[in-house]
C-alpha positions as CSV (number, residue, x, y, z in Angstrom):
1,X,129.9,-165.7,-73.0
2,X,131.8,-163.0,-71.1
3,X,133.8,-160.3,-73.1
4,X,137.2,-159.8,-71.3
5,X,138.8,-156.5,-71.5
6,X,141.7,-155.6,-74.0
7,X,144.1,-154.1,-71.5
8,X,145.9,-152.1,-74.3
9,X,143.0,-151.0,-76.3
10,X,141.4,-150.0,-72.9
11,X,144.4,-147.9,-71.8
12,X,144.7,-146.2,-75.2
13,X,141.1,-145.0,-75.0
14,X,141.5,-142.7,-71.9
15,X,138.1,-143.8,-70.3
16,X,137.1,-141.7,-67.2
17,X,135.4,-144.7,-65.5
18,X,137.6,-147.5,-64.4
19,X,134.8,-149.9,-65.2
20,X,134.7,-148.7,-69.0
21,X,136.3,-150.8,-71.4
22,X,137.3,-152.1,-74.9
23,X,136.5,-155.7,-75.4
24,X,138.7,-158.4,-77.6
25,X,135.1,-159.5,-79.1
26,X,134.4,-157.7,-82.5
27,X,131.2,-156.0,-82.9
28,X,128.9,-158.5,-84.9
29,X,128.6,-157.1,-88.6
30,X,131.8,-154.7,-88.1
31,X,135.4,-154.9,-87.7
32,X,135.7,-152.9,-84.4
33,X,135.8,-154.2,-80.9
34,X,132.9,-153.7,-78.7
35,X,133.0,-150.9,-76.2
36,X,131.3,-151.0,-73.0
37,X,130.9,-147.8,-70.9
38,X,129.9,-146.9,-67.5
39,X,129.4,-143.4,-65.5
40,X,130.9,-140.4,-67.2
41,X,131.9,-142.2,-70.1
42,X,128.1,-143.0,-70.9
43,X,127.5,-139.2,-70.6
44,X,130.1,-138.5,-73.0
45,X,128.9,-140.9,-75.5
46,X,125.4,-139.6,-74.8
47,X,126.3,-136.0,-75.8
48,X,128.1,-137.3,-78.9
49,X,125.1,-139.2,-80.1
50,X,122.8,-136.1,-79.5
51,X,125.2,-133.8,-81.5
52,X,125.5,-136.2,-84.4
53,X,121.7,-136.5,-84.6
54,X,120.9,-132.9,-83.9
55,X,118.4,-134.1,-81.3
56,X,116.3,-135.8,-83.7
57,X,114.7,-139.1,-83.0
58,X,115.8,-141.8,-85.0
59,X,112.2,-143.3,-85.9
60,X,109.8,-140.4,-86.0
61,X,112.7,-137.5,-86.6
62,X,110.9,-135.2,-83.7
63,X,113.4,-132.9,-81.8
64,X,113.8,-133.9,-78.1
65,X,116.7,-132.0,-76.6
66,X,119.2,-133.1,-74.2
67,X,116.7,-133.2,-71.1
68,X,114.1,-135.3,-72.8
69,X,115.8,-137.4,-75.3
70,X,117.0,-140.8,-74.8
71,X,120.2,-142.6,-75.9
72,X,119.0,-145.6,-77.9
73,X,121.0,-148.8,-78.6
74,X,120.0,-150.2,-82.0
75,X,120.7,-153.8,-80.8
76,X,120.0,-154.1,-76.9
77,X,119.9,-157.1,-74.6
78,X,123.1,-158.7,-73.1
79,X,126.5,-159.1,-74.3
80,X,128.2,-157.7,-77.5
81,X,124.3,-156.4,-78.7
82,X,124.6,-153.9,-75.9
83,X,127.6,-152.6,-76.9
84,X,128.2,-148.8,-76.7
85,X,130.2,-148.2,-80.2
86,X,129.0,-145.4,-82.3
87,X,127.4,-147.4,-84.9
88,X,125.0,-149.1,-82.1
89,X,123.9,-145.9,-80.9
90,X,121.1,-143.7,-81.7
91,X,119.0,-140.4,-80.2
92,X,115.3,-141.3,-79.6
93,X,112.5,-139.6,-78.2
94,X,110.6,-141.1,-75.3
95,X,107.8,-142.3,-77.0
96,X,109.5,-144.1,-79.8
97,X,111.9,-145.4,-77.3
98,X,109.3,-146.8,-75.0
99,X,107.6,-148.4,-78.2
100,X,111.2,-150.3,-79.0
101,X,111.7,-151.1,-75.3
102,X,108.3,-151.4,-73.5
103,X,110.0,-151.6,-70.3
104,X,111.7,-148.0,-70.6
105,X,110.3,-144.8,-68.5
106,X,111.3,-141.5,-69.1
107,X,112.2,-140.5,-65.3
108,X,113.0,-141.7,-62.1
109,X,110.1,-140.5,-60.4
110,X,107.9,-143.1,-62.5
111,X,110.3,-145.9,-61.7
112,X,109.6,-145.3,-57.9
113,X,105.9,-145.1,-58.4
114,X,105.8,-148.4,-60.4
């Protein structure tokens, strides 16, 4: 299922990246529309989650600062489960994120050497 943008809600959100949008689809288990982010909008969401969680990992509670912590989707995958809404995002340390998503790597150098 492809999620079409809600043009009015997307315009009202004032996203920085033209590819970010608010969908007509309602996030499963909530009453709000799914949000899909790209570029600068991802960085803004990452900062908001980091500040909300005070840099603490959702699973082990360890502090991981901005440079080393990861933005974690509670529900990943494709479609609505990969929604960027606030209720679907948490802060994670690299170890716990890797345990949850086996393929996640902490830096680009690791990806190039793989």
